[in-house]
Steps between C-alpha positions, in 0.01 A plus 500: 500500500367151581850359491611760759201410713598128476849577625367699797277217635635355824577131464368413850207614709409258769383517860771551759428180680261207530356240269312616188420426142729637227498514117775537250409750227673535169504860375565577134536803277592399143792254517604615850365311802562433866346304791366648819389342828189620682359351819263625765310356798204722426428311177291192547564370153794513256270672249434778760874584490497503116186722496660746745834534333446486123256777416754778578760322303278443196407874501865574444510264196660207679362156404449271804485116513490277802678172440425371850498552879550332829568603857770683686596461863699816586673535842679835502641435848664173405573648151351204321253454214352174379316489168277201435172365372279602216194705390182327423420758232840575352691179566836464654753783439860425427611557860866509392428829317325643804784397730763665265297823508452486881874439556574827316248690721621339829873443464556490878260212559650174621257270308278562194390158365216318326344162466206369296311351794169598650220733395 
């Protein structure tokens, strides 16, 4: 049951445009795991995103861990996404993992990149 729930979780849920904080979350059930990207302007802190997303997942038996975060600049009109920075509370995410996931979600975008600069 929990394994099926893990497979159903969307890998990406971010705001449609703008600059906002994001976190990378590692989901696990037994020896199966996957990463998801979550980012919302409405959340003032990276921990707010984690606190919003994880309770429903944990109720389904999915273990959640946040290896880090950063920021996303999403321009849906230009079809670009830039991932950068870090989270004061969770540290810097491996942005290359986030970019790989975002590229699957937005295959028609012209640019989805990252750098380790900035906050």
